[in-house]
A tleap script that builds the chain and sets N, CA, C and O, in Angstrom:
source leaprc.protein.ff14SB
mol = sequence {
  NMET HIE PRO LEU ARG HIE PRO ARG ASN ALA
  ALA MET VAL GLY ILE ILE PHE ILE ILE ILE
  GLY ALA ILE TYR TRP THR VAL PRO TYR LEU
  GLU GLY ILE THR THR ASP ASP ILE ALA ALA
  GLY THR THR MET LEU VAL PHE LEU GLY VAL
  ALA MET ALA ILE MET ALA TYR VAL LEU VAL
  ALA GLY SER THR GLU CGLU
}
set mol.1.N position { 83.302 49.727 -109.002 }
set mol.1.CA position { 82.119 50.519 -109.282 }
set mol.1.C position { 81.059 50.213 -108.232 }
set mol.1.O position { 80.887 49.063 -107.827 }
set mol.2.N position { 80.367 51.227 -107.806 }
set mol.2.CA position { 79.299 51.067 -106.825 }
set mol.2.C position { 78.151 50.253 -107.407 }
set mol.2.O position { 77.884 50.330 -108.606 }
set mol.3.N position { 77.472 49.476 -106.572 }
set mol.3.CA position { 76.283 48.782 -107.064 }
set mol.3.C position { 75.182 49.772 -107.434 }
set mol.3.O position { 74.362 49.496 -108.310 }
set mol.4.N position { 75.165 50.901 -106.781 }
set mol.4.CA position { 74.247 51.988 -107.119 }
set mol.4.C position { 75.091 53.234 -107.351 }
set mol.4.O position { 75.898 53.595 -106.494 }
set mol.5.N position { 74.927 53.881 -108.462 }
set mol.5.CA position { 75.753 55.031 -108.809 }
set mol.5.C position { 75.635 56.163 -107.791 }
set mol.5.O position { 76.640 56.764 -107.412 }
set mol.6.N position { 74.439 56.449 -107.359 }
set mol.6.CA position { 74.206 57.540 -106.416 }
set mol.6.C position { 73.461 56.993 -105.201 }
set mol.6.O position { 72.549 56.179 -105.353 }
set mol.7.N position { 73.834 57.427 -104.006 }
set mol.7.CA position { 73.131 56.943 -102.803 }
set mol.7.C position { 71.633 57.224 -102.828 }
set mol.7.O position { 70.860 56.494 -102.208 }
set mol.8.N position { 71.212 58.269 -103.535 }
set mol.8.CA position { 69.771 58.561 -103.558 }
set mol.8.C position { 68.987 57.466 -104.286 }
set mol.8.O position { 67.780 57.329 -104.087 }
set mol.9.N position { 69.666 56.696 -105.117 }
set mol.9.CA position { 68.996 55.596 -105.804 }
set mol.9.C position { 68.714 54.427 -104.873 }
set mol.9.O position { 68.008 53.490 -105.245 }
set mol.10.N position { 69.258 54.478 -103.671 }
set mol.10.CA position { 68.989 53.417 -102.697 }
set mol.10.C position { 67.516 53.383 -102.324 }
set mol.10.O position { 67.013 52.340 -101.906 }
set mol.11.N position { 66.824 54.490 -102.465 }
set mol.11.CA position { 65.389 54.519 -102.166 }
set mol.11.C position { 64.622 53.572 -103.074 }
set mol.11.O position { 63.573 53.056 -102.688 }
set mol.12.N position { 65.131 53.340 -104.271 }
set mol.12.CA position { 64.449 52.435 -105.199 }
set mol.12.C position { 64.370 51.017 -104.636 }
set mol.12.O position { 63.415 50.292 -104.914 }
set mol.13.N position { 65.365 50.623 -103.850 }
set mol.13.CA position { 65.349 49.297 -103.225 }
set mol.13.C position { 64.156 49.194 -102.278 }
set mol.13.O position { 63.457 48.182 -102.266 }
set mol.14.N position { 63.924 50.237 -101.489 }
set mol.14.CA position { 62.816 50.225 -100.540 }
set mol.14.C position { 61.467 50.405 -101.195 }
set mol.14.O position { 60.467 49.864 -100.722 }
set mol.15.N position { 61.425 51.158 -102.278 }
set mol.15.CA position { 60.153 51.409 -102.958 }
set mol.15.C position { 59.557 50.111 -103.486 }
set mol.15.O position { 58.335 49.970 -103.544 }
set mol.16.N position { 60.397 49.171 -103.869 }
set mol.16.CA position { 59.896 47.882 -104.361 }
set mol.16.C position { 59.035 47.216 -103.296 }
set mol.16.O position { 57.951 46.715 -103.598 }
set mol.17.N position { 59.510 47.206 -102.050 }
set mol.17.CA position { 58.756 46.562 -100.975 }
set mol.17.C position { 57.485 47.346 -100.639 }
set mol.17.O position { 56.462 46.753 -100.298 }
set mol.18.N position { 57.549 48.665 -100.735 }
set mol.18.CA position { 56.362 49.479 -100.465 }
set mol.18.C position { 55.299 49.240 -101.532 }
set mol.18.O position { 54.110 49.187 -101.218 }
set mol.19.N position { 55.712 49.096 -102.780 }
set mol.19.CA position { 54.756 48.791 -103.853 }
set mol.19.C position { 54.132 47.414 -103.636 }
set mol.19.O position { 52.926 47.245 -103.812 }
set mol.20.N position { 54.945 46.433 -103.255 }
set mol.20.CA position { 54.407 45.097 -102.977 }
set mol.20.C position { 53.414 45.165 -101.817 }
set mol.20.O position { 52.376 44.505 -101.850 }
set mol.21.N position { 53.728 45.963 -100.787 }
set mol.21.CA position { 52.808 46.131 -99.664 }
set mol.21.C position { 51.492 46.764 -100.091 }
set mol.21.O position { 50.427 46.372 -99.615 }
set mol.22.N position { 51.564 47.740 -100.988 }
set mol.22.CA position { 50.343 48.390 -101.484 }
set mol.22.C position { 49.486 47.397 -102.274 }
set mol.22.O position { 48.263 47.381 -102.134 }
set mol.23.N position { 50.117 46.587 -103.087 }
set mol.23.CA position { 49.376 45.572 -103.841 }
set mol.23.C position { 48.777 44.543 -102.885 }
set mol.23.O position { 47.635 44.115 -103.048 }
set mol.24.N position { 49.567 44.156 -101.887 }
set mol.24.CA position { 49.121 43.172 -100.903 }
set mol.24.C position { 47.892 43.677 -100.137 }
set mol.24.O position { 47.063 42.877 -99.703 }
set mol.25.N position { 47.773 44.985 -99.970 }
set mol.25.CA position { 46.610 45.558 -99.284 }
set mol.25.C position { 45.454 45.791 -100.248 }
set mol.25.O position { 44.298 45.574 -99.884 }
set mol.26.N position { 45.746 46.231 -101.478 }
set mol.26.CA position { 44.707 46.627 -102.426 }
set mol.26.C position { 43.882 45.449 -102.927 }
set mol.26.O position { 42.656 45.537 -102.990 }
set mol.27.N position { 44.530 44.362 -103.279 }
set mol.27.CA position { 43.809 43.231 -103.866 }
set mol.27.C position { 42.742 42.678 -102.916 }
set mol.27.O position { 41.591 42.551 -103.332 }
set mol.28.N position { 43.063 42.343 -101.668 }
set mol.28.CA position { 41.993 41.863 -100.777 }
set mol.28.C position { 40.937 42.942 -100.478 }
set mol.28.O position { 39.765 42.620 -100.282 }
set mol.29.N position { 41.344 44.207 -100.443 }
set mol.29.CA position { 40.390 45.296 -100.197 }
set mol.29.C position { 39.364 45.359 -101.325 }
set mol.29.O position { 38.173 45.537 -101.068 }
set mol.30.N position { 39.809 45.217 -102.558 }
set mol.30.CA position { 38.887 45.247 -103.687 }
set mol.30.C position { 38.001 44.008 -103.732 }
set mol.30.O position { 36.882 44.060 -104.243 }
set mol.31.N position { 38.493 42.909 -103.205 }
set mol.31.CA position { 37.709 41.681 -103.152 }
set mol.31.C position { 36.734 41.672 -101.977 }
set mol.31.O position { 35.864 40.804 -101.909 }
set mol.32.N position { 36.864 42.614 -101.062 }
set mol.32.CA position { 35.977 42.678 -99.913 }
set mol.32.C position { 36.433 41.836 -98.740 }
set mol.32.O position { 35.656 41.583 -97.819 }
set mol.33.N position { 37.681 41.400 -98.758 }
set mol.33.CA position { 38.228 40.576 -97.682 }
set mol.33.C position { 38.964 41.492 -96.710 }
set mol.33.O position { 39.885 42.206 -97.108 }
set mol.34.N position { 38.572 41.478 -95.459 }
set mol.34.CA position { 39.272 42.289 -94.460 }
set mol.34.C position { 39.620 41.406 -93.265 }
set mol.34.O position { 38.743 40.858 -92.597 }
set mol.35.N position { 40.899 41.285 -93.020 }
set mol.35.CA position { 41.367 40.546 -91.849 }
set mol.35.C position { 42.547 41.290 -91.245 }
set mol.35.O position { 43.149 42.150 -91.887 }
set mol.36.N position { 42.865 40.957 -90.029 }
set mol.36.CA position { 44.015 41.576 -89.373 }
set mol.36.C position { 45.324 41.109 -89.992 }
set mol.36.O position { 46.325 41.824 -89.942 }
set mol.37.N position { 45.325 39.914 -90.577 }
set mol.37.CA position { 46.540 39.401 -91.201 }
set mol.37.C position { 46.988 40.282 -92.361 }
set mol.37.O position { 48.184 40.511 -92.546 }
set mol.38.N position { 46.042 40.769 -93.132 }
set mol.38.CA position { 46.366 41.617 -94.276 }
set mol.38.C position { 46.958 42.938 -93.799 }
set mol.38.O position { 47.945 43.418 -94.357 }
set mol.39.N position { 46.361 43.519 -92.778 }
set mol.39.CA position { 46.875 44.786 -92.248 }
set mol.39.C position { 48.266 44.596 -91.651 }
set mol.39.O position { 49.140 45.445 -91.828 }
set mol.40.N position { 48.472 43.502 -90.956 }
set mol.40.CA position { 49.780 43.243 -90.354 }
set mol.40.C position { 50.834 42.996 -91.427 }
set mol.40.O position { 51.950 43.505 -91.324 }
set mol.41.N position { 50.499 42.232 -92.443 }
set mol.41.CA position { 51.437 41.961 -93.521 }
set mol.41.C position { 51.786 43.207 -94.301 }
set mol.41.O position { 52.943 43.412 -94.668 }
set mol.42.N position { 50.792 44.041 -94.558 }
set mol.42.CA position { 51.041 45.299 -95.273 }
set mol.42.C position { 51.939 46.212 -94.458 }
set mol.42.O position { 52.867 46.814 -94.998 }
set mol.43.N position { 51.676 46.319 -93.175 }
set mol.43.CA position { 52.499 47.162 -92.310 }
set mol.43.C position { 53.941 46.673 -92.284 }
set mol.43.O position { 54.873 47.471 -92.376 }
set mol.44.N position { 54.122 45.374 -92.160 }
set mol.44.CA position { 55.481 44.838 -92.125 }
set mol.44.C position { 56.203 45.037 -93.451 }
set mol.44.O position { 57.402 45.318 -93.454 }
set mol.45.N position { 55.508 44.901 -94.577 }
set mol.45.CA position { 56.148 45.123 -95.873 }
set mol.45.C position { 56.552 46.588 -96.063 }
set mol.45.O position { 57.618 46.874 -96.609 }
set mol.46.N position { 55.711 47.502 -95.616 }
set mol.46.CA position { 56.045 48.931 -95.740 }
set mol.46.C position { 57.268 49.260 -94.882 }
set mol.46.O position { 58.184 49.936 -95.350 }
set mol.47.N position { 57.291 48.795 -93.646 }
set mol.47.CA position { 58.445 49.069 -92.792 }
set mol.47.C position { 59.690 48.329 -93.268 }
set mol.47.O position { 60.804 48.821 -93.085 }
set mol.48.N position { 59.522 47.160 -93.873 }
set mol.48.CA position { 60.658 46.469 -94.475 }
set mol.48.C position { 61.231 47.301 -95.619 }
set mol.48.O position { 62.449 47.370 -95.786 }
set mol.49.N position { 60.370 47.925 -96.398 }
set mol.49.CA position { 60.838 48.794 -97.477 }
set mol.49.C position { 61.638 49.963 -96.963 }
set mol.49.O position { 62.678 50.300 -97.528 }
set mol.50.N position { 61.174 50.583 -95.905 }
set mol.50.CA position { 61.916 51.704 -95.303 }
set mol.50.C position { 63.267 51.225 -94.782 }
set mol.50.O position { 64.286 51.878 -95.006 }
set mol.51.N position { 63.278 50.098 -94.094 }
set mol.51.CA position { 64.527 49.564 -93.551 }
set mol.51.C position { 65.504 49.189 -94.658 }
set mol.51.O position { 66.704 49.435 -94.530 }
set mol.52.N position { 65.008 48.597 -95.746 }
set mol.52.CA position { 65.884 48.218 -96.854 }
set mol.52.C position { 66.471 49.443 -97.538 }
set mol.52.O position { 67.635 49.430 -97.939 }
set mol.53.N position { 65.675 50.506 -97.675 }
set mol.53.CA position { 66.196 51.722 -98.298 }
set mol.53.C position { 67.297 52.342 -97.438 }
set mol.53.O position { 68.323 52.778 -97.960 }
set mol.54.N position { 67.088 52.380 -96.137 }
set mol.54.CA position { 68.111 52.930 -95.230 }
set mol.54.C position { 69.359 52.063 -95.259 }
set mol.54.O position { 70.473 52.585 -95.300 }
set mol.55.N position { 69.189 50.740 -95.238 }
set mol.55.CA position { 70.335 49.841 -95.272 }
set mol.55.C position { 71.116 49.983 -96.576 }
set mol.55.O position { 72.347 50.014 -96.557 }
set mol.56.N position { 70.427 50.069 -97.689 }
set mol.56.CA position { 71.108 50.211 -98.971 }
set mol.56.C position { 71.860 51.539 -99.026 }
set mol.56.O position { 72.972 51.594 -99.551 }
set mol.57.N position { 71.274 52.600 -98.497 }
set mol.57.CA position { 71.946 53.890 -98.483 }
set mol.57.C position { 73.223 53.838 -97.641 }
set mol.57.O position { 74.266 54.340 -98.059 }
set mol.58.N position { 73.140 53.237 -96.471 }
set mol.58.CA position { 74.305 53.143 -95.588 }
set mol.58.C position { 75.413 52.320 -96.243 }
set mol.58.O position { 76.585 52.691 -96.172 }
set mol.59.N position { 75.051 51.213 -96.877 }
set mol.59.CA position { 76.060 50.380 -97.524 }
set mol.59.C position { 76.728 51.092 -98.693 }
set mol.59.O position { 77.943 51.002 -98.868 }
set mol.60.N position { 75.943 51.789 -99.481 }
set mol.60.CA position { 76.503 52.494 -100.639 }
set mol.60.C position { 77.329 53.701 -100.196 }
set mol.60.O position { 78.416 53.942 -100.722 }
set mol.61.N position { 76.818 54.445 -99.245 }
set mol.61.CA position { 77.516 55.644 -98.784 }
set mol.61.C position { 78.805 55.281 -98.056 }
set mol.61.O position { 79.765 56.050 -98.096 }
set mol.62.N position { 78.849 54.146 -97.403 }
set mol.62.CA position { 80.023 53.763 -96.642 }
set mol.62.C position { 81.067 52.994 -97.427 }
set mol.62.O position { 82.185 52.794 -96.953 }
set mol.63.N position { 80.706 52.562 -98.626 }
set mol.63.CA position { 81.672 51.790 -99.411 }
set mol.63.C position { 82.656 52.720 -100.103 }
set mol.63.O position { 82.332 53.873 -100.387 }
set mol.64.N position { 83.839 52.227 -100.370 }
set mol.64.CA position { 84.855 53.029 -101.036 }
set mol.64.C position { 84.606 53.028 -102.531 }
set mol.64.O position { 84.142 52.045 -103.107 }
set mol.65.N position { 84.925 54.150 -103.137 }
set mol.65.CA position { 84.765 54.239 -104.596 }
set mol.65.C position { 85.967 53.636 -105.262 }
set mol.65.O position { 87.099 53.860 -104.835 }
set mol.66.N position { 85.735 52.878 -106.299 }
set mol.66.CA position { 86.834 52.256 -107.026 }
set mol.66.C position { 86.886 52.786 -108.428 }
set mol.66.O position { 87.749 52.384 -109.208 }
savepdb mol mol.pdb
quit
């Protein structure tokens, strides 16, 4: 059995990282803290989410069905 039933569900893997990135940006923004570290970390988390979603899709789509 596939770890994900449908390849379109692979996006859920990436969405987790994008949500974490949004929280990572929102909390310091509401506190009034602005640094380049926060922007860099948020950017990396968002792109990590995109990369993880693509990787999960490729792995699921390329695996054999059992």
